[in-house]
C-alpha positions in Angstrom: 14.2 9.8 -18.0 11.0 8.0 -18.4 7.5 10.0 -17.7 6.0 9.2 -14.4 2.5 8.5 -15.9 -0.4 10.2 -17.2 -1.2 13.5 -15.4 -4.7 13.6 -13.3 -7.4 15.5 -14.8 -9.0 18.0 -12.4 -12.6 17.8 -11.8 -14.6 20.7 -13.2 -17.6 22.1 -11.2 -19.8 22.1 -14.1 -19.3 18.5 -15.0 -22.2 16.3 -15.0 -20.0 13.2 -13.6 -19.1 12.6 -10.1 -15.7 13.7 -9.0 -13.1 11.0 -8.4 -13.0 9.0 -5.0 -10.2 10.3 -2.7 -7.5 7.9 -2.3 -7.8 5.5 0.5 -5.7 6.5 3.7 -2.6 4.2 4.0 -2.7 1.3 6.3 -0.6 1.5 9.3 1.5 -1.4 10.5 3.3 -2.0 13.7 6.4 -4.4 14.7 5.2 -7.8 15.3 1.6 -7.5 13.6 0.7 -10.7 12.0 -0.2 -10.2 8.3 -1.4 -11.9 5.2 -0.1 -11.1 1.5 -1.9 -12.5 -1.6 1.4 -13.6 -3.0 3.5 -14.7 0.0 1.0 -15.9 2.5 1.0 -15.5 6.4 3.8 -13.3 7.9 5.0 -11.1 10.8 6.2 -7.4 10.5 9.9 -7.1 11.3 10.5 -3.7 10.4 8.4 -0.4 9.7 9.2 2.8 7.7 6.2 5.0 8.2 4.4 5.9 5.0 7.0 4.2 2.9 7.4 0.5 3.5 7.4 -2.5 5.8 9.7 -5.5 6.0 7.8 -8.8 6.6 9.3 -12.3 7.4 7.1 -14.9 5.6 9.2 -17.9 7.1 10.9 -18.8 3.9 11.9 -15.3 3.0 11.8 -11.8 4.1 10.3 -9.2 1.8 10.2 -5.2 1.7 6.7 -4.2 0.9 6.3 -0.7 -0.3 3.4 1.6 0.3 0.4 1.8 -0.3 0.3 -2.0 0.4 -2.4 -3.1 -1.9 -2.1 -7.0 -1.3 -1.2 -6.8 2.5 -3.6 -7.1 5.2 -3.3 -7.0 8.9 -4.9 -10.2 10.7 
């Protein structure tokens, strides 16, 4: 079993540094949305698993992209 990564440190109220920014909200995609991906290019959403993944048809291939969709943008 491998560790999941470093634990987040909690912000102390007496700290002189600003608290870390909150995580951005997940993007919402719907069926037939036109999207663009930094690696795969232009595509169309075929299937949506809310909060988990989307299946996108990029013409040459169909790719399942997992949340939080860092490189996927709605057009």
